[in-house]
BAFI-3210 file (N, C-alpha, C; in Angstrom, 3 decimals, decimal comma, padded with zeros to 6 digits):
// residues 241
n [1|2|3|4|5|6|7|8|9|10|11|12|13|14|15|16|17|18|19|20|21|22|23|24|25|26|27|28|29|30|31|32|33|34|35|36|37|38|39|40|41|42|43|44|45|46|47|48|49|50|51|52|53|54|55|56|57|58|59|60|61|62|63|64|65|66|67|68|69|70|71|72|73|74|75|76|77|78|79|80|81|82|83|84|85|86|87|88|89|90|91|92|93|94|95|96|97|98|99|100|101|102|103|104|105|106|107|108|109|110|111|112|113|114|115|116|117|118|119|120|121|122|123|124|125|126|127|128|129|130|131|132|133|134|135|136|137|138|139|140|141|142|143|144|145|146|147|148|149|150|151|152|153|154|155|156|157|158|159|160|161|162|163|164|165|166|167|168|169|170|171|172|173|174|175|176|177|178|179|180|181|182|183|184|185|186|187|188|189|190|191|192|193|194|195|196|197|198|199|200|201|202|203|204|205|206|207|208|209|210|211|212|213|214|215|216|217|218|219|220|221|222|223|224|225|226|227|228|229|230|231|232|233|234|235|236|237|238|239|240|241]
n.u [169,100|166,302|165,602|164,461|161,948|161,856|163,793|161,315|159,022|156,226|154,772|152,345|149,571|148,061|144,733|142,584|141,119|140,458|140,641|140,565|141,816|145,050|144,700|142,203|141,604|139,789|137,479|134,017|132,438|134,892|135,624|133,195|134,009|135,964|135,055|133,318|133,900|135,928|133,283|132,407|134,520|134,204|131,982|129,932|128,061|125,024|122,554|119,162|118,281|119,746|121,959|122,851|123,811|124,870|125,883|126,779|127,579|125,512|126,795|128,556|126,746|125,388|123,021|120,780|119,005|120,327|119,959|121,898|124,910|123,895|121,549|118,180|115,798|113,342|110,076|108,434|109,224|107,153|104,046|101,457|098,739|098,293|096,676|097,674|099,620|103,129|102,716|100,230|100,761|102,748|100,779|099,335|100,590|101,790|099,892|099,294|101,800|101,407|099,357|100,402|101,924|099,915|098,354|100,568|100,475|098,446|095,865|093,443|092,315|091,087|090,219|089,141|087,189|087,173|085,330|084,931|086,445|087,147|087,731|090,759|091,868|093,285|092,840|091,414|092,320|091,465|091,591|090,246|088,999|088,746|089,659|092,326|092,466|093,829|096,391|098,309|101,385|102,853|106,445|109,025|111,266|112,885|116,088|116,056|116,139|117,382|117,585|116,143|113,595|111,220|107,657|105,497|102,382|098,864|097,305|094,285|094,403|095,880|093,652|091,093|092,408|093,550|090,403|089,609|088,317|089,667|092,457|095,203|096,911|099,584|101,635|104,263|105,787|108,640|110,404|112,095|113,359|113,189|110,821|111,053|112,297|111,238|110,540|112,344|112,230|113,914|115,218|114,156|112,962|111,297|112,326|111,157|112,325|111,534|111,086|108,930|108,561|106,128|103,825|102,348|100,027|100,082|098,314|099,268|102,472|102,403|101,731|102,419|104,207|105,847|107,874|110,604|112,333|114,926|113,564|111,282|110,726|108,940|107,231|105,957|105,392|105,249|103,060|101,404|102,770|100,910|098,210|097,841|098,242|095,839|094,077|094,501|094,014|091,499|090,755|091,010|089,649|089,520|088,923|089,751|092,188]
n.v [103,473|103,406|100,392|100,204|098,574|094,939|094,046|093,768|092,720|093,389|095,356|094,630|096,424|098,187|097,389|100,059|102,029|099,475|098,788|096,436|095,027|092,869|090,379|089,645|089,198|088,108|086,727|087,650|089,947|091,394|090,895|092,076|094,196|095,144|094,978|096,552|099,271|099,865|099,702|102,136|104,472|104,832|105,649|103,638|101,678|101,996|102,858|102,892|101,781|099,452|097,509|095,670|092,411|089,863|088,245|086,931|084,957|082,090|080,964|082,759|084,448|086,533|088,356|089,712|091,305|093,402|096,274|098,577|099,715|102,706|103,486|103,366|101,332|100,255|101,346|100,259|097,485|096,495|096,111|099,156|098,513|095,941|093,584|092,972|090,717|090,496|088,830|089,541|092,408|092,009|091,271|093,221|095,685|094,402|094,275|097,357|097,874|097,065|099,050|100,955|101,347|101,570|103,747|105,847|105,035|105,120|103,988|102,218|100,714|098,291|096,642|092,878|092,449|090,710|089,080|088,053|087,133|084,451|083,300|083,224|085,960|089,083|091,759|093,754|095,027|097,881|099,313|100,565|100,355|097,639|094,858|093,175|090,974|090,517|088,555|088,776|088,543|088,585|088,632|088,062|085,988|085,931|087,066|090,542|092,044|091,622|089,029|085,253|084,033|081,499|080,800|078,837|077,636|077,333|073,517|074,803|076,848|077,050|075,490|077,536|079,741|078,447|078,194|080,172|082,958|085,317|086,673|086,364|087,971|087,207|088,662|089,020|090,071|091,115|091,303|093,119|091,219|092,381|094,240|097,093|098,298|097,938|100,629|103,737|106,497|109,733|112,796|114,007|112,783|109,169|106,450|103,509|100,084|097,368|094,996|094,463|092,103|090,512|088,575|086,937|084,418|080,891|078,476|076,197|076,003|076,730|074,750|073,750|075,853|079,345|080,911|084,167|086,003|088,749|089,545|089,735|092,035|094,543|097,221|100,791|100,825|098,582|097,961|099,469|097,325|095,099|095,806|095,951|093,231|092,237|093,613|093,085|089,866|090,027|091,667|089,220|087,032|085,894|083,726|080,816|081,760]
n.w [120,425|118,131|116,865|112,989|111,021|109,863|106,892|104,360|106,376|107,299|109,486|111,455|111,530|114,042|115,636|115,245|118,228|119,731|123,136|124,402|127,247|127,187|128,587|128,608|126,283|123,396|124,912|125,325|125,461|124,588|122,413|121,084|121,747|119,952|117,436|116,866|117,240|115,353|112,871|114,364|114,100|111,347|110,711|110,060|111,578|112,116|114,220|115,338|118,355|119,495|118,753|115,976|115,674|113,664|113,184|115,666|117,663|119,122|121,344|122,410|124,647|124,130|123,281|120,103|120,320|122,263|123,480|122,878|125,161|127,371|125,914|125,634|125,848|122,878|122,940|121,295|121,350|122,417|121,717|121,881|122,795|124,245|123,605|120,937|118,936|118,266|115,699|114,771|114,268|112,005|110,373|109,545|108,812|106,924|104,887|105,270|103,824|101,522|100,963|100,840|098,556|096,025|097,057|096,277|093,089|092,973|093,045|093,431|097,010|098,528|101,331|102,122|104,743|107,356|108,573|105,717|104,748|102,953|100,241|100,919|100,321|100,853|099,617|097,464|094,373|092,669|089,602|087,755|085,158|085,331|088,115|090,391|092,625|095,366|097,588|100,940|102,360|105,203|106,561|108,870|108,465|106,828|105,734|105,286|101,886|098,465|098,223|097,596|098,543|099,909|099,803|101,294|100,395|101,449|100,727|100,506|099,849|097,253|096,257|096,228|094,181|092,361|090,826|090,547|087,871|087,240|087,907|090,109|092,304|094,766|097,323|099,289|101,968|103,617|106,227|109,234|111,886|114,765|116,103|116,590|114,610|112,336|111,278|110,628|112,259|110,663|111,289|109,047|107,349|106,699|107,076|105,848|106,954|105,127|102,365|099,839|097,690|094,481|092,615|090,055|090,712|089,218|088,388|087,552|087,784|090,387|092,815|095,545|096,538|096,272|094,980|095,218|093,635|093,200|090,788|091,003|092,613|094,583|093,494|093,509|090,854|089,552|089,784|087,640|085,751|086,403|086,236|083,366|082,272|083,714|082,679|079,893|079,883|080,631|078,325|076,486|076,432|079,441|081,704|083,039|085,915]
ca.u [168,778|165,083|165,880|163,744|161,359|162,606|163,755|160,709|158,472|155,051|154,662|151,273|148,293|147,354|143,362|142,313|139,609|139,735|140,832|140,007|142,574|145,177|145,046|141,128|141,237|139,378|136,159|133,105|132,856|136,135|135,366|132,619|134,664|136,727|134,330|132,444|134,873|136,272|132,626|131,952|135,192|134,055|130,212|129,283|127,240|123,835|121,917|118,471|117,846|120,348|123,406|122,544|125,000|123,915|127,276|126,856|127,204|125,251|127,580|129,172|125,542|124,833|121,583|121,490|118,796|119,804|120,123|123,853|124,956|123,234|120,363|117,114|114,910|112,891|108,756|107,677|108,605|105,780|102,353|101,077|097,993|098,774|096,376|098,418|100,521|103,816|102,336|099,128|101,215|103,115|099,703|098,654|102,057|102,277|098,185|099,667|103,082|100,704|098,846|100,835|102,390|098,648|098,278|102,039|100,404|096,677|095,647|092,296|092,841|089,829|090,901|088,615|086,862|087,378|084,331|084,250|087,710|086,926|089,034|092,224|092,433|093,483|092,766|090,723|093,332|091,046|092,472|089,237|088,460|089,405|090,195|092,540|092,859|095,611|096,701|099,461|101,556|104,695|107,132|110,040|112,037|114,076|116,902|116,015|117,033|116,692|117,175|115,619|112,425|110,127|106,710|105,010|101,055|097,777|096,115|093,066|094,627|095,526|092,051|090,235|093,177|093,270|089,398|089,286|088,235|090,416|094,268|095,427|098,699|100,398|102,311|105,364|106,226|110,167|110,527|112,990|112,542|112,723|109,494|111,147|113,473|110,487|110,674|113,389|112,298|114,830|114,405|113,618|112,290|110,747|112,494|111,159|113,665|111,305|110,953|108,079|107,825|104,411|104,246|100,961|099,752|100,010|097,538|100,461|103,444|102,163|101,194|103,046|105,078|105,722|109,907|110,814|113,348|115,001|112,951|110,457|110,121|107,447|106,968|104,665|105,541|104,923|101,210|100,943|102,887|099,599|096,805|097,929|097,898|094,744|093,478|095,201|093,616|089,921|089,998|091,450|088,241|089,381|088,743|090,398|093,551]
ca.v [103,704|101,890|099,901|100,062|097,633|094,012|094,370|092,273|092,206|094,288|095,796|094,358|097,470|097,606|097,974|101,343|101,858|098,362|098,672|095,604|093,876|091,754|089,495|089,603|089,085|086,506|087,082|087,510|091,413|092,074|090,742|092,562|095,532|095,102|094,172|097,382|100,463|100,112|100,798|103,418|105,119|105,335|105,997|103,236|101,858|102,279|102,526|103,678|101,475|098,264|096,774|094,523|091,991|089,042|087,466|087,206|083,571|082,045|080,713|084,171|084,898|087,817|088,825|090,263|092,965|093,529|097,718|099,321|100,640|103,544|103,196|102,827|099,871|101,234|101,197|099,306|096,519|096,323|096,994|099,975|097,938|094,833|092,754|092,893|089,850|090,445|088,310|090,617|093,505|092,271|091,126|094,653|096,114|094,072|095,241|099,090|098,776|097,664|100,359|102,969|101,420|101,372|105,163|106,115|104,469|105,848|102,632|102,247|099,657|097,372|095,690|092,230|092,391|089,818|088,006|088,142|086,260|083,022|083,037|083,735|087,006|090,091|093,388|094,685|096,644|098,635|099,892|101,144|098,904|095,674|094,934|092,165|090,177|090,067|087,335|089,542|087,813|089,506|088,182|088,230|085,238|085,806|088,600|091,746|092,393|091,242|087,684|084,406|083,835|081,179|080,959|077,403|077,418|076,078|073,619|075,349|078,469|076,786|075,478|078,910|080,413|077,807|078,094|081,562|083,350|086,455|086,101|086,403|088,068|087,204|089,583|089,068|091,489|091,000|093,201|092,585|090,386|093,073|095,017|098,535|098,399|098,399|102,113|104,513|108,239|109,957|114,381|114,905|111,619|108,444|105,450|101,624|098,932|096,475|095,326|093,065|090,807|090,269|088,038|086,346|083,029|079,918|076,855|074,799|075,936|077,504|073,456|073,924|076,687|080,338|081,122|084,568|086,281|089,961|089,556|089,784|093,253|095,227|098,266|101,378|100,661|096,894|097,621|099,167|096,109|093,980|096,655|096,214|092,197|092,193|094,293|091,773|088,825|090,035|091,055|088,105|086,457|085,680|081,831|079,966|082,665]
ca.w [119,064|118,087|115,319|112,054|110,437|109,147|105,798|103,461|106,875|107,284|111,163|111,414|111,850|115,298|115,496|116,278|118,981|120,898|123,970|125,320|127,762|126,343|128,961|128,365|124,422|122,994|126,114|124,320|125,123|124,105|121,181|120,447|121,160|118,955|115,996|116,970|117,396|113,975|112,683|114,890|113,512|109,952|110,835|109,246|112,517|112,055|115,726|116,005|119,194|119,591|117,950|115,465|115,932|112,920|113,158|117,650|118,601|120,838|122,733|123,208|125,454|123,293|122,754|118,861|120,176|122,932|123,303|123,146|126,125|127,065|125,127|126,218|124,909|122,310|123,389|119,782|121,508|123,123|121,541|122,592|122,794|124,429|122,872|120,015|119,312|116,918|114,354|114,295|113,801|110,813|109,108|109,431|108,719|105,644|104,405|105,134|102,761|100,287|100,448|100,589|097,135|096,305|096,849|094,936|091,905|092,160|092,648|094,287|097,712|099,110|101,923|102,611|105,982|108,718|108,021|103,879|104,646|103,024|099,798|100,746|099,424|101,731|098,878|095,584|093,633|091,583|088,135|086,626|083,916|085,919|089,593|090,476|093,791|095,843|098,932|101,704|103,925|105,992|107,430|109,438|108,986|105,815|105,678|104,521|101,131|097,205|097,995|097,314|099,087|099,676|100,213|101,239|099,823|102,416|100,163|099,937|099,358|096,403|095,344|096,014|093,368|090,975|090,273|089,964|086,957|086,924|087,668|091,752|092,627|096,195|097,786|100,696|102,451|104,647|107,444|110,255|113,117|115,544|115,000|116,627|113,587|111,202|110,390|111,153|111,964|110,825|111,621|107,692|106,814|107,553|106,043|106,050|106,933|104,423|100,711|098,917|096,431|094,409|091,131|089,490|091,038|088,332|089,217|087,147|088,670|092,406|093,329|096,826|096,984|095,738|095,206|094,827|093,292|092,968|089,584|091,531|093,141|093,938|094,049|092,752|089,070|089,366|089,919|086,249|085,082|086,921|085,370|081,924|082,762|084,041|081,167|078,126|080,046|080,452|076,930|075,162|076,640|080,522|081,580|084,795|086,015]
c.u [167,474|166,086|164,770|162,804|162,483|162,519|162,036|159,440|157,930|154,747|152,468|150,119|148,353|145,899|143,273|140,750|139,454|141,185|140,811|141,888|143,529|145,366|143,344|140,197|140,743|137,674|135,411|133,225|134,327|136,110|134,448|133,267|135,436|136,599|133,396|133,168|135,350|134,999|132,493|133,240|135,149|133,037|129,970|128,254|126,280|122,581|121,022|118,259|118,484|121,293|122,522|124,035|124,850|124,766|127,523|126,841|126,337|125,502|128,181|128,270|125,193|123,732|121,641|120,126|118,931|120,195|121,332|123,662|124,586|122,077|119,330|116,325|113,727|111,202|107,497|108,444|107,798|104,951|101,812|099,202|098,157|098,025|096,607|099,080|101,491|103,328|100,884|099,411|102,139|102,134|099,356|099,609|102,120|100,956|098,979|100,613|101,899|100,042|099,425|101,356|101,585|098,739|099,793|101,468|099,421|096,143|094,157|092,114|091,594|089,509|089,232|088,360|087,186|086,540|083,790|085,374|087,630|086,978|090,171|092,592|092,126|092,788|092,026|092,116|092,250|091,220|091,450|088,611|088,212|089,841|091,088|093,000|093,630|095,735|098,016|099,776|103,199|104,894|108,654|111,377|112,947|114,621|116,262|116,661|116,267|116,638|116,157|114,194|111,399|109,001|105,503|103,131|100,428|097,351|095,161|093,019|094,909|094,443|091,589|091,128|092,734|091,408|088,827|089,117|088,911|091,943|094,127|096,962|098,798|101,466|103,405|106,373|107,485|110,106|111,131|112,826|112,510|111,998|110,122|111,899|112,445|110,571|111,685|113,008|112,966|114,113|113,810|113,550|112,296|111,537|111,683|111,534|112,887|111,706|109,501|108,071|106,468|104,917|102,725|100,858|099,801|099,778|098,558|101,342|103,556|101,386|101,207|103,420|104,757|107,213|109,215|111,804|113,882|114,001|111,717|109,116|109,441|107,404|106,186|104,408|104,912|103,681|100,408|101,203|101,220|098,337|097,346|097,733|096,806|093,566|093,670|094,108|092,365|089,139|090,261|090,424|088,266|089,383|089,326|091,453|094,359]
c.v [103,019|101,242|099,462|098,791|096,488|094,107|092,615|091,963|093,574|094,730|095,729|095,036|097,252|099,078|098,773|100,959|100,957|098,621|097,753|095,097|093,094|090,610|088,669|088,690|087,266|086,585|087,517|089,338|092,396|092,043|091,393|094,087|095,645|095,216|095,306|098,756|100,252|101,021|102,113|104,692|105,980|105,598|105,204|101,997|102,740|101,943|103,232|103,273|100,333|098,000|095,812|093,507|090,717|088,201|086,965|085,581|083,441|081,809|081,419|084,485|086,259|087,352|089,947|091,356|092,989|095,569|097,806|100,147|102,107|104,410|102,650|101,871|100,885|100,834|100,280|097,914|095,589|096,549|097,684|099,605|096,252|093,654|091,974|091,963|090,395|090,310|089,198|091,811|093,331|092,207|092,976|095,576|095,223|094,576|096,405|099,139|098,916|098,352|101,389|102,603|101,327|103,043|105,820|105,856|104,949|104,785|102,549|100,624|099,463|096,397|094,275|092,557|090,813|088,525|087,375|087,054|084,831|082,255|083,420|084,973|088,369|091,356|093,021|095,432|097,273|099,262|100,465|100,460|097,736|096,041|093,211|092,284|089,988|089,190|088,605|088,453|088,618|088,420|088,193|087,057|084,615|087,201|089,475|092,286|091,721|089,674|086,476|084,102|082,780|080,916|079,875|078,020|076,464|075,185|074,066|076,184|077,922|076,406|076,246|079,398|079,951|078,268|079,759|081,983|084,501|085,868|086,787|086,859|087,864|088,104|088,949|090,219|091,141|092,295|092,336|091,910|091,018|094,191|096,604|098,425|098,491|099,833|103,058|106,054|108,637|111,858|114,624|113,829|110,230|107,192|103,445|100,701|097,922|096,504|094,425|092,782|090,561|089,713|087,068|084,359|082,238|079,478|075,771|074,922|076,090|075,767|073,241|074,928|078,430|080,406|082,250|085,667|088,342|090,629|090,144|091,050|093,634|096,766|099,231|101,160|099,018|096,875|098,201|097,852|094,992|094,929|096,438|093,950|091,279|091,816|093,064|090,246|088,657|090,293|090,267|086,861|085,657|083,833|081,782|081,202|081,389]
c.w [118,781|116,637|114,265|111,470|109,725|107,649|105,411|104,722|106,703|108,858|110,622|112,240|113,646|115,580|116,512|117,014|119,517|121,681|124,924|126,471|126,894|126,738|129,113|127,077|124,098|123,310|124,933|124,343|124,872|122,537|120,571|120,323|120,367|117,633|115,902|116,412|115,993|112,789|113,083|114,469|111,736|110,391|109,748|109,805|112,544|113,223|115,964|117,540|119,734|118,755|117,083|114,870|114,594|113,263|114,830|117,074|119,210|121,491|123,217|124,558|125,159|122,862|121,144|119,468|121,786|123,258|123,786|124,243|126,035|126,668|125,305|125,315|124,367|123,005|122,643|120,354|122,161|122,682|122,256|122,909|123,040|123,722|121,625|119,617|118,116|115,783|113,599|113,314|112,469|109,669|109,045|108,831|107,064|104,613|104,045|103,999|101,713|099,692|100,288|098,790|096,212|095,772|096,190|093,324|091,487|092,296|093,734|095,298|098,247|099,976|102,589|104,000|106,688|108,867|106,897|103,918|104,469|101,810|099,691|100,450|100,705|100,915|097,278|095,307|092,143|090,606|087,330|086,299|084,197|087,057|089,163|092,399|094,423|097,586|099,658|102,741|103,871|106,661|107,566|109,521|107,487|106,261|104,670|103,094|100,075|097,210|097,641|098,895|098,558|099,953|100,596|101,385|100,739|100,753|099,680|099,489|097,647|095,189|094,919|094,631|092,076|090,076|090,497|087,976|086,529|087,858|089,728|091,372|094,254|096,156|099,251|100,920|103,570|105,249|108,883|111,464|114,427|114,942|115,820|115,425|112,347|110,252|111,686|110,868|112,294|111,017|109,942|106,654|107,073|106,434|106,648|105,890|105,917|103,060|101,131|097,927|096,297|092,830|091,258|089,963|089,764|089,104|088,590|087,694|090,561|092,478|094,954|098,021|096,241|095,362|094,447|094,828|093,574|092,036|090,056|093,097|093,473|094,532|093,230|091,382|088,700|089,163|088,296|085,260|085,649|086,200|083,737|082,034|082,332|082,595|079,703|078,766|080,361|078,824|075,642|075,948|077,970|080,202|082,157|084,312|086,239]
res [m|n|a|g|p|v|a|g|h|r|r|r|p|r|r|r|g|c|s|a|d|p|q|s|r|g|s|a|s|s|i|l|a|c|a|i|a|p|l|c|e|r|g|r|r|t|m|s|d|r|v|a|l|w|w|a|k|p|e|w|g|v|s|v|t|s|p|a|p|g|v|p|q|s|r|l|l|v|p|a|n|t|n|f|s|d|n|g|r|r|g|r|y|g|v|a|y|l|r|a|l|a|a|h|a|g|v|g|f|f|e|t|t|s|d|e|d|v|d|a|l|d|v|t|l|k|f|g|r|a|s|a|e|v|q|v|k|c|t|s|g|f|k|v|g|p|g|r|a|t|l|s|l|e|p|s|w|v|g|k|w|s|a|s|f|h|p|i|y|v|v|m|v|k|v|p|s|v|v|g|d|w|i|d|s|k|p|s|s|t|v|h|r|a|v|a|f|g|k|r|f|d|r|v|q|h|t|e|s|m|k|f|t|s|a|d|r|l|t|p|e|t|l|y|d|w|r|d|e|v|y|a|f|l|e|g|g|g|g|a|a]
***
């Protein structure tokens, strides 16, 4: 007859879905197998084209962008036009992201041409009675989410913006480090895995950098606030922004 559990002691539950050989436990492959299996069972694992393991340690020899077994690499890892760099793709995506928000809010959008980009301003948002000028930066250097992020400002930008007679706004768009993860094309929808922040440049406070928090989250509704700020600024007599 099998003995029951000892009083006062609880039997440690077996990790479900982990089939690693006891002799190989502790190796990189077994650690990954045991960690991923429970997520698969609960349906919490999202896998478009690779397994994202932000906690994987470099010494394990595991690439955080390696495709999952049986899943082909995304074609987006290499630009369709091979003359494009990933940095160039980020730049275009950041501007396009703001353009989508402007379209949603019903705001005119005019991008500065490369030959005219001499004032460190990428976009003019036309509200009707007045406009706002915007600098757009897109980065993969931060975790995508509502956490804090700091954008370093070049002295030339600060000098030009400080001399402006109208309000200047700065937008930071955060995207995943893996290009193929920026957009998730689902059967019934398209999801942008990005988040944007924006705020008005202050020549007194923002002499070297700008800090963005969750309070600076940029949405289509934010552009209504910017419109009201610009109108109030000009109706109040304007001056140095």
